[in-house]
C-alpha positions as CSV (number, residue, x, y, z in Angstrom):
1,M,143.7,124.5,-14.4
2,A,140.6,124.7,-12.3
3,T,140.8,124.3,-8.5
4,A,138.4,122.2,-6.4
5,A,135.6,124.0,-4.5
6,Q,136.1,124.4,-0.7
7,P,133.7,122.2,1.3
8,T,130.9,123.9,3.1
9,R,129.8,123.5,6.7
10,D,127.0,121.2,5.6
11,D,129.5,119.1,3.7
12,F,131.6,118.8,6.8
13,A,128.6,117.8,9.0
14,A,127.6,115.2,6.4
15,L,131.2,113.9,6.3
16,L,131.4,113.7,10.1
17,E,128.0,111.9,10.3
18,Q,129.3,109.5,7.7
19,T,132.4,108.9,9.7
20,L,130.9,108.7,13.3
21,G,127.3,107.8,12.6
22,T,124.3,109.6,13.9
23,T,124.3,110.9,17.5
24,D,120.5,110.7,17.9
25,G,119.5,108.5,20.8
26,F,122.8,108.7,22.7
27,E,121.6,111.1,25.3
28,G,119.8,109.5,28.3
29,R,121.3,106.1,27.6
30,V,123.8,103.7,29.1
31,V,126.5,103.0,26.6
32,K,129.8,101.1,26.6
33,G,133.1,103.0,26.4
34,T,136.9,102.5,26.6
35,V,139.2,104.0,29.1
36,T,141.8,106.0,27.1
37,A,143.6,107.7,29.9
38,I,143.6,108.3,33.7
39,E,144.5,111.9,34.5
40,N,144.8,112.7,38.2
41,D,141.2,112.1,39.6
42,L,139.6,111.9,36.2
43,V,139.0,109.0,33.8
44,V,139.0,109.8,30.0
45,I,136.5,107.6,28.2
46,D,135.8,107.2,24.5
47,V,132.2,106.2,23.8
48,G,132.4,106.7,20.0
49,L,131.3,110.3,19.9
50,K,133.2,113.2,18.2
51,S,134.8,113.9,21.6
52,E,135.7,112.0,24.7
53,G,134.2,112.5,28.1
54,R,135.7,112.8,31.6
55,V,134.3,111.0,34.7
56,P,135.6,111.4,38.3
57,L,137.7,108.4,39.3
58,R,135.8,108.0,42.6
59,E,132.6,107.0,40.7
60,F,134.3,103.8,39.8
61,A,135.0,102.7,43.3
62,T,133.0,99.5,44.2
63,V,133.3,100.3,47.9
64,P,133.0,104.0,49.1
65,G,136.4,105.3,50.2
66,Q,138.5,102.6,48.4
67,K,140.6,103.2,45.3
68,P,139.0,101.7,42.2
69,D,140.6,98.9,40.2
70,L,140.7,100.5,36.8
71,N,143.3,100.6,33.9
72,V,143.7,102.2,30.5
73,G,141.9,100.0,27.9
74,D,139.2,98.7,30.3
75,E,135.7,98.7,28.9
76,V,133.1,100.4,31.2
77,E,129.5,101.4,31.1
78,V,128.6,105.0,31.5
79,Y,125.5,107.1,31.2
80,V,125.4,109.9,28.5
81,D,123.9,113.1,30.0
82,R,124.8,115.2,26.9
83,V,126.6,114.5,23.7
84,E,128.7,117.6,24.2
85,N,128.9,120.6,26.6
86,V,130.1,124.1,26.0
87,H,133.6,122.8,25.8
88,G,132.7,120.3,23.2
89,E,133.2,117.3,25.5
90,A,130.8,114.5,26.2
91,M,129.1,114.6,29.6
92,L,129.3,111.1,31.1
93,S,128.4,109.6,34.5
94,R,129.5,106.3,35.9
95,D,127.2,106.7,39.0
96,R,124.2,107.4,36.8
97,A,125.0,104.3,34.7
98,R,125.3,102.1,37.8
99,R,122.0,103.6,39.2
100,E,120.1,103.0,36.0
101,A,121.3,99.4,35.9
102,A,120.5,99.0,39.6
103,W,116.9,100.3,39.1
104,D,116.4,97.8,36.3
105,K,117.5,95.0,38.5
106,L,115.6,96.2,41.5
107,E,112.4,96.5,39.6
108,Q,112.8,92.8,38.6
109,E,113.5,91.8,42.2
110,F,110.6,93.9,43.5
111,S,108.2,92.2,41.1
112,K,109.4,88.8,42.5
113,T,109.3,90.1,46.1
114,A,112.9,88.9,46.4
115,R,115.5,90.2,48.8
116,V,118.2,92.6,47.7
117,E,121.6,93.3,49.1
118,G,122.6,96.8,50.3
119,V,124.8,98.8,52.6
120,I,123.6,101.3,55.3
121,F,125.9,104.3,54.7
122,G,124.2,107.4,56.2
123,R,121.6,108.9,58.6
124,V,118.7,111.0,57.6
125,K,115.6,112.3,59.5
126,G,113.5,109.4,60.5
127,G,115.9,106.7,59.4
128,F,118.9,105.8,57.3
129,T,120.1,105.7,53.7
130,V,121.0,102.4,52.0
131,D,123.1,101.9,48.9
132,L,121.5,99.2,46.7
133,N,124.5,98.7,44.3
134,G,124.1,102.3,43.0
135,A,120.4,103.1,43.9
136,V,119.9,105.0,47.1
137,A,117.0,103.7,49.3
138,F,115.4,104.9,52.5
139,L,115.4,102.7,55.6
140,P,112.9,103.9,58.3
141,G,114.0,103.7,61.9
142,S,111.2,101.3,62.7
143,Q,112.3,98.9,60.0
144,V,115.9,98.4,61.2
145,D,115.3,95.6,63.7
146,I,112.5,93.6,65.3
147,R,113.1,95.5,68.6
148,P,114.2,99.1,68.9
149,V,117.9,99.6,68.3
150,R,119.7,102.3,70.3
151,D,123.0,102.2,68.3
152,V,123.0,101.4,64.6
153,T,126.8,102.0,64.1
154,P,127.6,98.2,64.1
155,L,125.2,97.7,61.2
156,M,126.6,100.4,59.0
157,D,128.9,99.8,56.0
158,L,128.1,96.0,56.1
159,P,126.5,94.3,53.1
160,Q,123.2,92.7,54.3
161,P,119.9,91.7,52.9
162,F,116.8,94.0,52.7
163,Q,113.2,93.7,51.6
164,I,111.9,96.4,49.2
165,L,108.6,97.7,50.6
166,K,107.9,100.4,48.0
167,M,109.6,102.0,44.9
168,D,108.8,104.8,42.5
169,R,111.3,105.1,39.6
170,R,109.8,108.4,38.3
171,R,110.3,110.1,41.7
172,G,113.4,108.1,42.5
173,N,112.0,106.8,45.8
174,I,112.8,103.3,47.3
175,V,111.8,102.2,50.8
176,V,113.4,99.1,52.2
177,S,113.1,97.0,55.4
178,R,115.7,95.0,57.3
179,R,113.1,94.0,59.9
180,A,111.0,92.1,57.4
181,V,113.9,90.0,56.5
182,L,114.7,89.3,60.2
183,E,111.0,88.4,60.9
184,E,110.9,86.0,58.0
185,T,114.1,84.4,59.1
186,R,112.9,84.3,62.7
187,A,109.6,82.7,61.6
188,E,111.5,80.0,59.8
189,Q,113.6,79.4,62.8
190,R,110.6,79.4,65.2
191,T,108.8,76.9,63.0
192,G,111.7,74.6,63.0
193,L,112.2,75.0,66.8
194,I,108.6,74.5,67.6
195,Q,108.6,71.3,65.6
196,S,111.4,70.0,67.8
197,L,109.5,70.8,71.1
198,A,106.9,68.7,72.8
199,E,104.4,69.3,75.7
200,G,105.8,68.1,79.0
201,Q,109.4,68.6,77.9
202,V,111.8,70.1,80.4
203,I,114.1,72.7,78.9
204,D,116.5,75.5,80.1
205,G,115.7,79.1,79.1
206,V,116.9,82.7,79.8
207,V,114.5,85.3,81.3
208,K,114.3,88.1,78.7
209,N,111.5,90.3,80.0
210,I,109.3,90.5,83.1
211,T,105.7,91.9,83.2
212,D,103.1,92.2,85.9
213,Y,101.5,88.9,84.7
214,G,104.6,86.8,84.1
215,A,107.9,86.6,82.3
216,F,109.1,85.8,78.8
217,V,111.7,83.1,78.5
218,D,114.0,82.7,75.5
219,L,114.2,79.0,74.6
220,G,116.9,79.4,72.0
221,G,115.2,81.4,69.3
222,I,111.6,81.4,70.4
223,D,110.0,82.9,73.5
224,G,107.6,81.2,75.9
225,L,105.4,82.8,78.5
226,L,105.9,81.8,82.1
227,H,102.7,83.0,83.8
228,V,102.9,84.2,87.4
229,T,100.5,81.5,88.5
230,D,102.8,78.8,87.1
231,M,105.9,80.0,88.9
232,S,105.3,78.5,92.3
233,Y,102.5,76.8,94.3
234,K,102.8,79.5,96.9
235,R,101.2,83.0,96.3
236,V,103.4,85.2,94.1
237,N,102.4,88.9,94.1
238,H,104.9,89.9,91.4
239,P,107.2,87.7,89.1
240,S,110.3,89.7,90.3
241,E,109.9,88.0,93.7
242,V,110.9,84.7,92.1
243,I,113.1,85.5,89.0
244,N,115.2,88.3,87.5
245,I,116.0,89.3,83.9
246,G,119.0,87.3,82.6
247,D,118.4,84.3,85.0
248,T,118.7,80.9,83.5
249,V,115.7,78.8,84.6
250,K,114.5,75.3,84.1
251,V,111.0,75.2,82.9
252,Q,108.4,72.6,81.6
253,I,106.5,73.1,78.4
254,I,102.8,73.1,79.4
255,R,101.1,73.9,76.1
256,I,102.2,74.5,72.5
257,N,99.9,76.3,70.0
258,R,101.6,75.5,66.7
259,E,99.3,77.7,64.7
260,T,99.9,80.9,66.7
261,Q,103.4,79.7,67.7
262,R,102.7,80.4,71.4
263,I,104.3,78.4,74.2
264,S,103.1,78.3,77.8
265,L,105.8,77.4,80.4
266,G,105.7,76.4,84.0
267,M,108.2,76.1,86.9
268,K,105.9,74.9,89.7
269,Q,105.2,71.7,87.7
270,L,108.7,70.6,88.4
271,E,108.0,70.7,92.2
272,S,105.9,68.3,94.3
273,D,102.3,69.3,94.5
274,P,101.4,70.3,98.1
275,W,97.7,69.6,97.4
276,E,98.2,65.9,97.1
277,G,96.7,64.3,100.2
278,A,95.4,67.7,101.5
279,S,92.3,66.1,102.8
280,A,94.3,63.8,105.0
281,K,96.6,66.6,106.2
282,Y,93.8,69.0,106.9
283,P,90.7,67.1,108.3
284,I,87.4,68.8,108.8
285,E,87.1,70.6,112.1
286,G,90.9,70.4,112.5
287,R,92.5,73.5,114.1
288,F,95.6,75.0,112.5
289,T,97.7,78.2,112.6
290,G,98.3,80.1,109.4
291,R,99.4,83.5,108.0
292,V,97.1,86.0,106.4
293,T,98.4,86.6,102.8
294,N,95.7,88.6,101.2
295,I,92.5,90.5,102.2
296,T,89.5,91.1,99.9
297,E,86.0,92.5,100.2
298,Y,84.6,89.0,100.7
299,G,87.2,87.5,103.1
300,A,90.8,86.8,103.8
301,F,93.3,84.2,102.4
302,V,95.3,82.3,105.0
303,E,98.4,80.3,104.1
304,L,98.5,77.0,105.9
305,E,101.8,76.0,104.3
306,P,103.7,77.1,101.2
307,G,101.4,76.4,98.2
308,I,98.2,75.8,100.2
309,E,95.9,78.7,101.0
310,G,92.4,78.7,102.4
311,L,89.7,81.3,102.3
312,V,88.1,82.6,105.5
313,H,84.8,84.1,104.2
314,V,83.7,87.3,105.8
315,S,80.7,85.5,107.4
316,E,83.1,83.1,109.2
317,M,85.4,85.7,110.6
318,S,83.7,86.9,113.8
319,W,80.8,85.8,116.0
320,T,79.7,89.3,116.8
321,K,81.1,91.7,114.1
322,K,78.7,91.6,111.3
323,N,78.8,93.5,107.9
324,V,82.4,94.8,108.5
325,H,85.3,94.8,106.1
326,P,87.7,91.8,106.8
327,G,90.6,94.3,107.1
328,K,89.0,95.6,110.3
329,I,89.3,92.1,111.8
330,V,92.6,90.8,110.5
331,S,95.7,92.3,108.9
332,T,98.2,91.0,106.3
333,S,101.0,88.8,107.6
334,Q,99.1,88.2,110.9
335,E,99.3,84.8,112.4
336,V,95.8,83.4,113.1
337,D,94.2,80.2,114.4
338,V,91.6,78.7,112.0
339,V,89.3,75.7,111.8
340,I,89.0,73.5,108.6
341,L,85.4,73.7,107.4
342,E,85.7,72.1,103.9
343,V,88.4,70.7,101.6
344,D,88.1,70.2,97.9
345,E,91.3,68.8,96.4
346,D,90.1,68.8,92.8
347,K,89.3,72.5,92.9
348,R,92.2,73.2,95.2
349,R,90.0,75.0,97.7
350,I,89.9,75.0,101.5
351,S,87.2,76.8,103.4
352,L,88.3,78.1,106.8
353,G,86.6,79.5,109.9
354,L,88.2,82.1,112.1
355,K,85.4,82.4,114.6
356,Q,85.1,78.7,115.0
357,A,88.6,78.8,116.6
358,Q,87.0,80.9,119.4
359,Q,84.3,79.9,121.9
360,N,80.8,80.8,120.9
361,P,80.1,84.0,123.0
362,W,76.5,83.0,123.5
363,E,77.5,79.6,124.9
364,R,80.0,81.3,127.1
365,F,77.4,83.8,128.3
366,A,75.0,80.9,129.1
367,E,77.7,79.3,131.2
368,Q,78.5,82.5,133.1
369,H,74.9,83.8,133.4
370,P,72.3,81.0,133.7
371,V,68.6,81.7,133.4
372,G,67.3,83.6,136.4
373,S,70.6,85.5,137.0
374,T,70.8,89.3,137.0
375,V,73.0,91.1,134.4
376,E,73.7,94.8,133.8
377,G,74.3,96.5,130.5
378,E,73.9,99.7,128.5
379,V,70.8,100.3,126.3
380,K,72.3,100.2,122.8
381,N,69.1,100.6,120.8
382,S,65.4,101.1,121.4
383,T,63.0,99.7,118.8
384,E,59.2,99.6,118.5
385,F,59.2,96.1,120.0
386,G,61.8,96.3,122.7
387,L,65.3,97.3,124.0
388,F,68.7,95.9,123.0
389,I,71.1,95.7,125.9
390,G,74.9,95.4,125.5
391,L,76.3,92.5,127.6
392,D,79.6,90.9,128.5
393,G,81.4,89.1,125.7
394,D,80.3,91.7,123.1
395,V,76.8,90.2,122.8
396,D,73.4,91.8,122.9
397,G,70.3,90.8,124.8
398,M,66.8,91.9,124.0
399,V,64.1,93.0,126.5
400,H,60.7,92.7,124.9
401,M,58.4,95.6,125.5
402,S,56.1,93.3,127.5
403,D,59.0,92.5,129.9
404,I,59.9,96.1,130.7
405,S,57.4,96.9,133.4
406,W,54.3,95.7,135.2
407,G,51.0,97.5,135.0
408,M,51.5,99.6,131.9
409,T,51.4,99.2,128.1
410,G,54.6,98.3,126.1
411,E,54.7,101.7,124.5
412,E,54.5,103.4,127.9
413,A,57.3,101.1,129.2
414,L,59.6,101.8,126.2
415,A,59.2,105.5,126.9
416,L,60.8,105.0,130.3
417,H,64.2,104.1,128.9
418,H,66.6,105.7,126.4
419,K,69.8,104.8,124.5
420,G,73.0,104.9,126.6
421,E,71.2,104.2,129.9
422,T,72.6,101.5,132.1
423,V,69.9,99.0,133.3
424,Q,69.7,95.7,135.2
425,A,67.7,92.8,133.8
426,Q,67.0,89.2,134.5
427,V,68.1,86.4,132.1
428,L,65.0,84.7,130.8
429,D,66.4,82.5,128.0
430,V,69.6,81.9,126.0
431,D,69.5,80.3,122.6
432,A,73.2,79.9,121.5
433,E,72.3,78.3,118.1
434,K,70.1,81.3,117.1
435,E,72.4,83.7,118.9
436,R,69.6,85.2,121.0
437,I,69.4,86.3,124.6
438,S,66.0,87.2,126.2
439,L,66.0,89.5,129.2
440,G,63.4,90.9,131.5
441,I,63.4,94.1,133.5
442,K,60.0,93.9,135.2
443,Q,60.9,90.4,136.6
444,L,63.2,92.2,139.0
445,E,60.3,94.3,140.3
446,R,58.0,93.4,143.3
447,G,55.0,91.4,142.2
448,G,56.5,89.7,139.2
449,V,56.1,86.1,138.2
450,S,59.2,84.0,138.7
451,A,61.5,84.1,135.6
452,G,61.8,81.2,133.3
453,G,58.6,79.4,134.5
454,T,54.8,79.4,134.2
455,A,52.5,81.6,136.3
456,S,51.5,78.6,138.4
457,E,54.9,78.4,139.9
458,G,54.3,81.8,141.5
459,G,51.2,80.3,143.3
460,V,48.7,81.5,140.7
461,T,46.8,79.2,138.3
462,R,44.0,79.8,135.8
463,G,40.5,79.4,137.4
464,Q,41.9,79.8,140.9
465,T,40.0,82.1,143.4
466,V,42.3,84.5,145.2
467,T,41.9,87.4,147.5
468,V,43.2,90.7,146.0
469,T,43.8,94.2,147.3
470,V,43.0,97.3,145.2
471,L,46.1,99.2,144.3
472,S,44.5,101.9,142.2
473,V,41.1,102.8,140.7
474,G,40.7,103.9,137.1
475,D,37.9,104.4,134.6
476,A,38.9,101.3,132.7
477,G,39.1,99.1,135.8
478,L,41.2,98.2,138.9
479,D,44.9,97.5,139.4
480,V,45.0,94.8,142.1
481,Q,47.6,92.6,143.8
482,I,47.5,89.2,145.4
483,G,48.3,89.4,149.0
484,E,51.1,91.7,150.2
485,D,53.8,90.8,147.6
486,G,52.1,88.6,145.1
487,A,51.5,89.1,141.5
488,T,49.8,92.2,140.3
489,G,47.1,92.2,137.7
490,F,44.1,94.1,136.3
491,I,40.3,93.7,136.5
492,R,38.5,95.3,133.6
493,R,35.4,97.4,134.2
494,G,33.2,94.7,132.6
495,D,34.6,92.0,135.0
496,L,33.7,93.9,138.2
497,G,30.3,92.2,138.4
498,R,27.4,90.6,136.6
499,D,25.1,93.6,136.8
500,R,25.8,96.9,135.2
501,D,25.4,98.7,138.6
502,E,28.2,96.5,139.9
503,Q,30.5,97.4,137.0
504,R,31.3,100.8,138.4
505,P,35.0,101.1,139.5
506,E,34.2,104.1,141.8
507,R,32.4,101.7,144.2
508,F,35.8,100.3,145.2
509,Q,38.5,102.0,147.3
510,V,42.3,101.6,147.4
511,G,43.2,99.0,150.0
512,Q,39.8,97.3,149.8
513,K,40.1,93.5,149.7
514,F,37.8,91.0,147.9
515,D,37.8,87.7,146.1
516,A,38.2,87.3,142.4
517,Q,38.9,84.5,139.9
518,V,42.1,84.2,137.8
519,T,40.8,84.1,134.2
520,G,44.2,84.0,132.4
521,F,47.6,85.6,131.8
522,D,48.6,88.3,129.3
523,R,51.7,88.3,127.0
524,S,53.9,89.3,129.9
525,K,52.6,86.5,132.1
526,K,50.7,89.0,134.2
527,P,47.4,87.5,135.6
528,T,44.0,88.8,134.8
529,F,41.2,88.7,137.4
530,S,37.4,88.8,137.2
531,I,34.7,89.2,139.9
532,K,32.0,88.4,137.3
533,A,33.6,85.1,136.5
534,L,33.7,84.2,140.1
535,Q,30.0,85.0,140.5
536,L,29.1,82.9,137.5
537,S,31.3,80.1,138.7
538,E,29.6,80.1,142.2
539,E,26.2,80.2,140.6
540,K,26.9,77.2,138.5
541,Q,28.2,75.2,141.5
542,A,25.1,76.2,143.5
543,V,22.7,75.1,140.8
544,A,24.5,71.9,140.3
545,Q,24.4,71.1,144.1
546,Y,21.1,72.4,145.3
547,G,18.8,72.2,142.3
548,S,17.8,74.1,139.2
549,S,15.2,76.6,138.2
550,D,13.3,73.8,136.5
551,S,12.5,72.2,139.9
552,G,10.3,75.1,140.8
553,A,12.8,76.8,143.1
554,S,13.8,80.3,142.3
555,L,17.4,81.4,141.8
556,G,17.1,83.4,145.0
557,D,16.0,80.3,146.9
558,I,18.9,78.3,145.5
559,L,21.5,80.9,146.3
560,G,20.0,81.4,149.8
561,E,20.3,77.8,150.5
562,A,23.8,77.7,149.2
563,F,24.7,80.7,151.4
564,R,23.2,79.1,154.5
565,S,25.0,75.8,153.8
566,R,28.2,77.7,153.4
567,Q,27.6,79.5,156.7
568,N,26.9,76.3,158.5
569,N,30.1,74.7,157.2
570,N,32.0,77.7,158.4
């Protein structure tokens, strides 16, 4: 009897394939299997291959560190890495299966920009790792919270929502953000809170942050800005002078911008406005005492009362100190007397005068030194037109070049004096309104015309005939003086006589006396004389009295008759 042939290897493979089905397509897939045994820390799973696979028990834990709830006979999903290894066993992975399933779900959520739930479980360079139900994502440190977080420990191992910012399945990269979720939630809360607020509403808030320009106040989920100018009516140099972080403050909502969700707050609006009725409290030309609070290039601010400040412009600070910095006149916190110059309640401005609270130094000088009095001072400056003399009361007086000396030109007189020299002068005029004092030095000399008046007050008038004495003889003419102590003057060469022979200065001697006519006065009120004018005047009078050349009489006859008549009268 013939025996059956032994099956070959190919027959065995065909029989196995018929029994188990083809194994093509198993690798790299997630399949369902049955737990056949749990051996120590390994779970034996049958997925329908020719051999079972073993998976570490910890991979079935739903929460890291906790024992999984798994029993023999349970159906689970696993990922097939290989159908069999060198030991003939199937290589399975529960973590990989969960990860693949998570990626499928995450891709769907990412396409819909939906939030996903995850757990922060570790730290890495620049951020943290997040478990998204099997898929590991990266959470940058800047995306943890809206504000920087020093300690993230309270946030770890807690299921919470995240927003997927970027994902690449091929590279296995996922970047998530917790901050985006918080900002979106906060925006929703802000929108709802803003809708419940109204301008003019008074609300309590907590000071969260202080800057140089103000403070941010938490109104219960939304911040408002309390600007430094809205904290108090009085001057506030820094917000920390009024409030501190953590303080609960009562504020009024000034403005709400619902588009930008910005809220402006105020504290001073809850106080009475000190500017109401300011015009009545501070009348024009009223005198008050205030405290200097701030000094600038253009003036100083003076606080009259808490909440009301006025500006003293630099031009109103001192009568005599011009073009100086206000800080050289007043100092911060100094108590000063000021005068109200102008009040504008609408613009909340008060103009003050510091110098007006003091007597005008030119008026005081006029009271103490009337015209004609003698003063003494130091030559502060010499200019091309005169000298400036420092006087009492920190004022200056000017001596014009024509009032420095008699009998010489202004340039020559200016050369006689220098800066720093102490001189005496006579007060000629004081104009307090124009802040001018006119002085004269020559008026203190012998022969000068009386100060403050016309030349006639010194006994000399235009057209008058006077007897003069020669003081000096020069090529240009004669220096003469009326009487012994009268006014001095000058006779030009051309005025020494009608004829050219008479116009020679050398025919006169010092001390010689003769008559001359006053023809006028120069800029310094010094009289000018003329012999020629006197001769012509006498000739005119003689012709008018004794006849004219038309009557047949000669000029010599007429003058001879006039002379004889004059001799007879004498």
